[in-house]
Every structure is written in C-alpha cells, then in structure tokens.
N, C-alpha and C positions, 0 to 999 in steps of 0.2 A: 504493500500500500504506500509506504514512504517513497519507494522507488518510482511508483506511478505519479505521485504528487510532485516529485522533483522534476520529472520529465514534462509534466503538465505546465509547471511554472516557467519552463524554458520556451514554451510556445508563445507566439506573438499575440494570439487571441486569448491567452490565459487571463491577463489583467482586465480587458473589457468584460469577459464573462464573469470574473469575480465581482467586479463592480455591479454588473447587471443583477447578479444573484443577491448581493447585499441590498441593493436599492429595492428590488422587487419584494424582498422579505420585509423590509421596514415599511414599504408602502402598504402592503397587505395588512400588517399589524396596525398601522396608523389609521387606515380607512376601512377596517373590518366592519365597523358599525354600518356603514353605507352598503357594503356588500351583503352582509347578513340580512339586512332589512330591505334589500332591493331598492335602495334610494340612489338617486344621482347626487353629484356634488354641486349642482347648480343652486346658488344662493337664492332664496325667496325674497329678492329685493332687486338690486341692480343686476344681479346675475341673470335672472329670468327676464326682467323688464328691459334691460339694455344689451348685455353681452350675448346672451343666447339668441335673442331676436336679431341682434346685429350679425351674428354668425349665420343665421338662417337667411337673412337678407343677402349677405355676400354670396352664399351658395346659389340662391336664385339668380343673382346678378351674373355670376360666371356661367351658370347653366344656360341662361338666355343668350349670352354671347356665343357659346359653343353650339347651341341649337341652331341659331341663325347662320352660323358659319357652315354647318353641315347641310342644312336644308336649302338655304338660299345662296350658299357660296359667297357670302358677304360678311366682312368683318365690321360689325357695328358695335361701338362701345357707348352705351347710354351715359350721358353726362348730367342729365337733369331728370329728376323724378318727382312728379306731382303728388305721389302717394306719401312722401315724407313731409309731414306737417302740411303747410300750405304750398308746398313745392320747395325743393332744395337741391343744391349741387350734390351729386352723389359722392364725388371724391373727397370733398372737404368735410362732408357730414359723416361718412362711413370710415374715413381713415383711422380715427381713434378706435374703432371697433374691429380693426383687423383687415380692412379691404386690401391693403398692400402686404399683409403678413404672408410669407411664402407658404406657411402651413395651411392657410385658409383656402388655397387652391385645391387642396385635397377634398374639399367639400363637394366638388363637382361629381364625385363618384359615390356620394353618400345619399341615400334616400332621405327625404325630409322626416319620415316617421322614425328614423334612427338617428336623427341629428343630436338629440339629447345625449345618447350614448357616445356619439363621436366627440361631442364637447368634452366629455370626461376622458376619453382616450387622448385627445389633444393635450389636456392638462397633464395627464400622466407622462406623455411623450416629452413635453417641454420641460417638465420637472426633471425627468431622467437626463435629458440632454444638457440641462443647466449644470447638473452635478458632474456630468462627464467633462464638460468644459472646465470645471474646477480641477479635475484630476490632471488635465493637460497642463493647466497653468501652474499648479503647485508642484507637480513633478519636475517641471522645467526649472523650478526654483529650489530644488534640493529636497523635497519631501519624499519619503519612502512610498512604496506602492500601497502598503497597508495604511499609512498615514494619509495618503491621497484619498483613499476610499472613505475613511472616517471623516476627513474634512469635507468631502463632497456631500456626505449624508447630512452633516451639520448645516451646510449651506442650503441644500435643497429643502430640508425639513425644518428650516428656521421659521419663525413666526411670519415673516414676509411670504415664504413659499407656501405654507399650508394654512394660512389665515387670510392674508390680504389677497393673495392670488385666487383664492376661492371666491372672495367677495367681488373682486374686480379682476376679471380674466386678463385684461390688457396689462395689468401690473406684472405679468409674467415676462414681458419684453425685456426689461433691464436685467432681471435675474438670469434669463437665458443667454443673452448676447454679450453681456459685459465681460465675462471671463474669456470669451473667444476674441473680443476686441483687444483686450490686454495681451493675450497671447500673440495676436497679430502685431501689436506694438513692439513686443519683444523681438519678433522676427525682423521687423524693419530696423530696429536699433542694432541688431546683430548683422545687418546687411545681407539678410537672406531674401528670398523671393517674397514679394509683398501680397501675394494672392490671398493669403489667409486674412490679412488685415482688411483688404479691400472688400472681400466678400462678406465678412462678418459685419463690417460697418454698413455696407449696403443693406444687408438684411435688417439691421437695427433701424436704419433710416426708412425703409419701406414699412416697417411694422408699426412705428409710433413716433411721431415727431416730438411729442412732449417729453418722452424719456430719452430720445436721441440727444436732446440738449444736455441732459445730465451726464449721459454716457460720454459725450464728446469732451465736456469740461473736465470730468474726472480722468478721462484717458489722457488728455493733454497734461494734466498735473502729474500723472504717472509717468508719461514719456519724458517730461522735463526732469523728474526726480531720478529716473533710471539713467538718463543721459549723463547727469552730473556724476553718478557713481561709475559709469562705464568709461566716460571720455574726459575725465578731469584733466585739465592742462593741455587739451588738444587745440585750443585757440578758437577764434571767431570763425575762421574758414570752415572748420569741421562742423561747428554748430549751425552755420548757415546752410551747409550742404544737407545736414540731417533734417533741419526744419523744412527745407525745400522738398525733400522726399516726402515728408508727412503731408505737406500742403498739396503736392501733386497727387498722391494716392488718395487723400481725403476728398479732393475735388473729383477724382474719378468715381468714387463711391457716391457722392452727392449727385453727380450727373446721371449715374445709372439709376438712381432712385428718384430723379427729378419729376417724373411724370406723376408720381404719388406725393412726393415730398413738397414740391413748390406750392401747389394749391393749399396744402395744410399750413405751411409757413405763413402764407399771405393772410389766411383767415385768422390764425392764432395771434399774429402780431397786431391785428386791428381789433382784437377783442377788448371789450370794456373792462374785463377782468384784469387785464394787464396794464391798463392805462390809469386805473384808479389809484388814488393816494393810499399808502399803507403805513400803519404804525408798526415799527419794528423795535421791540424792547431790547435793552442791552443784555438782559438775562431772562431766563424763563422764571415762572413763579416757583415757590418752594415745593409745591406738590409734584412738579416735574422731576426735580432732583431727588425728592424723597422716594419716588417710585422707580427711579432710574435703574437701580440694581436689580429689582425684581423683573424689570423689562429686559435687562441684559441676559438673564438666565432663564426667564420664563416667558409667559405670554401677556404680561401686563403692558398696557399702552398708556404711558404718562399723558401725552397730548400731542397734537400736531403730527400725526402719522409716524410717531416714533416707535418702531417695532424691531425687536432683535430676536430674542429667544434662542440663545446659543447653548443652553443647558448649563448646569453647574460645573461641568468639566472645563468650560471656557475660563473660569476664574483660576483654576489650578494651572491651566496652560499659559495664560497671560502672566501669572505670577512667576512661573518657572522660566518663561522667556526673559523677564527682567532680572531674574536671579543668575542668568548666564553672563558672566563678566566678559566684556570686550568681544562678545559674539552676537550675531544677529542684529547688528547696529541698524542696518537699513530697515529691518522689519520693525524694530522698536520705534524708530522715528515715524515711520508710516502709520503705525497704530496710534501713537500719541497725537499726531496731526488730525486724524479722522476722529479720534475720541474727543479732542477739543472741539472739532466742528459740531459734534453731536450735543455739546453743552452750550453752544452760542446760537441764539435765534437768527442772527444775520447770515450764518452759513446756510441754514435752511431756506432763508429768503432768497439768497443769491443762487443757490442750486435749484430753486424752484422757478427760475426765470424772472426773479424780482417781481413776482406777482403777489405772494403772501408767504408767511412762514409755514413751511411744511417739510418735514424730514423724509420726503419720499425718495431720498437718496440712500436710505439706511441699508439697502442691499449691498452697498459698497463696503460699509463697515462689516457686514456679514461675511464678505469675501476675505477680508484681512484676518478676521478672527478664525474663520475656517482654516486659513493657511497656517496660522499660529498653532492651532490644534494639530494639524497635519505635521508641522515641522517639529513640534515638541514630543511626538510619539517616541522617538528614539531617546530623548532626554529623560523621559520618565523612568527608563530602565537603568539610569546611571547617575541620578542626582546625588549630591553630597550633603553633608550635615548643614552647611550654610544655606544651601538652596532649600532644604527641608524647612529650616526656620523661616525663610522668607515666604514660602507657601503657607506655613502655619499663620504667620502674621496676616497674610491676605485673606485667609479663611476666617480668622477672628474679626478682622476689619469688616468683611462682608456681613458676618453675623450681627455685629453691633450696629452698623449703619442700616442694615435691612430691618432692624426691629426697634430702633431708637425713638421713632416718632409714631404717633397714632396713624399718620397717613401711610407710612411704609408698612405697618404691621397688617398682615392678613393671613388667612390660612395658607394661601399659596406661598407667600414670602417665608413663612415658618417651614413649610415643606421643602422649599428650595434650600434653605439654610441647613436643614437636617440632612438633605441629600449631599450637600457639599461637604459637611463634616464627615459623613459616612464614607464618601469617596476618598477624602484625604486620609482617613485612618486606614482604609483598606489598601491604598497605594503604599503607605508607609510600612504596613505589616508585610505586604507582598515584596517590597523592596528589601526588607531586612530578613525575610524568611530564608532559612537554609534550603528550602525546597526550590526547585527550579520553576518559578511562577512565570507564565507567559504574559508579560506586561502588555503586549499588543492586544491579546484577547481581552484582558481586563479593561483596558482603555476603550476598546470597541464596545464592550458591554456597557460601560458608563455612558458612552455616546448614544447608543440605541435606547437605553433606559431613560436618559434625559429627554430624548425626542418623544418617547411614548408617554412620559409623565406630564 
C-alpha cells in the first residue's frame, strides 16, 4: 500500500485529484443539510429575485441568438429589451448578473426546468476553481502540497465563499479570479509568457466591472510590492520596461472585454450612487472593533460587509508567522498592510470606488491568511520554546479581547475561544509527544473542523 501511494504521489495528476477529493468531502459535509432535504442553495431574497432570474434571462438571451443563427443564418444580438422595466439596455443592465461571465455561456445547453440545479452546480464549480487557483498561487510561493490544499479549503470555505456568495452569486467573481490574476502577475514579473495574466484579467473584466476595479487596484499594489523585492536596485529603465509590459497586457485584456466592459463602465461612472457626497469617518465605531476577532475566526459580521471566517487555526498560524525571526518578511509586511486596511474606513471607501465605505475587498485578506496557513504547515512541526510562548500569548490575547466587553461576548465568541485553546494545547502535546504524530493530518483536521463549526 505504501509503495502504491509513493508511486501515486509521483504522478502529475496526483495533486489535482487530492485537492478535488478534499474539496468534495468538505463541500458535502458543509452542505449536507441542503442535500439531505432536497433544497437548493438559492437564497430566498436577492438570490431568487435577482441572480437566479438574471441567470435565466442570460440563458434565454444566448439561446435566442443561437436559435436565430441556426434557423435564419443570421447573427442578431439584441441590444434593447422592452421587457426589462420600462425598457432597458441589455448589456448595461445584465452585466452585473453575469451576461459576460464565461460560465454563463454554459446555460445554452441547460433546460430552463433544470436551471435551479445548474445554478448550484455553477456555485460548486466556481468555488472549486477558486480554491484550485489558490493552490497554484501558494505553491508558487513556497507552500507545500498539503499546505496548499489546506489553504485552498480555508479560502474557498471562508465566510465570503459560503455566506456572501450564496446571498449574492456575483460576489463569486473576485474570489474566483483574483488568485489567477496574481499568478499571472507573477509570470509577467518573472518575464514569462503573459497569456495567463491576460486571460484571467479578461475573464474578470467580462464577469463584473464592479469587482474588476478592486481586483485591478489590489493587483497593481501586489505587482509594485513584488517588483520592489525582485528588482531592487535595477534602476528606472527596468521599472519603466516592466510597467510598460503590464500596461500593454492590461490594455489587451480590456480591449478583449470591451464589448461587455465599456457599456458597464459608462453606466456605472454616471450613476448617482457614485456622485453623491459621502461621510467617511477616521475610525469605525467601537462595536466594529469589539466584534472584529470573532469575525476573523468565525462568521460574525461587524458592519460594512466585513467578512472573514478563517477558523481559529488562523490565529495560531499568524502568531507562528510573526514568531519566525528574520523569515517570511515579505509575507509579514503584506499581512500587516491588509490588516491595517481592514481597520480604517477610508480603505474600504477607496477600494469600493469612492462610493461609500464597504469592505467588499475582504476576499483579498482571505487570500493572504490562507497563504499564511499554507506556509506555516511545515513550521508547526518544528517550532521552538520561544515560538510556543508567542503563540500562547496570542491565544490568551485573543481570549481576553474576545470576551472583555459585552459587545464581543456571545456564544459563538466563547466557542471560538474554546476551540482555539483546545487546538493550541493539542498542537503542543503533539509536538512534545514521543510518538510520531503526523502534524499535517492534525492541522488539516483543525482546518476542516473550523470550517464545519
């Protein structure tokens, strides 16, 4: 059996199959209620009233074009539809609901009677591909295969993935495409072929302009940050050359998506929502900060679309990261910058297109935390006494801050504190045990348990 497993690990398809098996198992456990009760995952609110009906409309739209092409040998693309309100432009109205999403094209082969089931299949498929994109990204940056799978599960099954994406189907766009765009940025910076970057950015542009803005702003920040570390001291000429490459490839993506993107941009920039005066406070109210820790590890939502849900394991991983002296400096800085952004209202205002304060960019912080968990997997098996003390301090601080005020105290916060203390104790016992405890399996168990809890 061991010999078979060793040979299997050497196969190129071994890792994708291992990820698929892990993802499918966690998905089944997470959504077993819906499966056992024969329920769909379509939310009885915006899910059914907007996103499901939007998917149904897009299906009819594409089918009508295909039918006319087959029967009349004529390519006619309707641009205006009198059945939308008192009449509306099709592209600008339906872009937000996935008209340009490459996955929406698959609806042409789906009967309308089965569209509710296909809606659920698309959710599953996008969540799976989002996680797979994370495995590509984190493995490129030094994570082990097992760590990559654990990080991908934390990312896909974060509160954004299994809560907001169920409520607002279009919120799947940044979760899905952001890891691929960053992997494309890495390839451009390493002077490899740019196709990965161009295609992933094009797909994001076609899918949703609102989230494209956030993806582009954060990707630019990532590109500048990575460039500083890769090409320090190379001079202005090298910087101009690299900036030119990104501008050229980005322009290619925008031109490829322009037929869908341009009408959406013109409509959104003239919206009254973006031209109104907004008050942006310097800090959030006390309730936001009091509930922040519960939101970081659980499904609490402090305010302003702030959602994380990285499980109690994330506290141990982040603490261990900062306990590693003179190592992982780039990751530490990136985490601190994004963490600071999550505490300042202006960051949410700027990343929301200067419309109003909303942390709808929190999937980006989800990615860095998932990467930290993936990266720290090997460190859990070899931490020293000093690192153990730092993790203990982090655990105690989390427990105190999570229960010090009446606002932060809740059944969920106490449950999360108890889980964190239990995980810390088990890790310490396993690390100091004379038995050969497989730390990878233990950490994977904590990750899955945190997701299900």
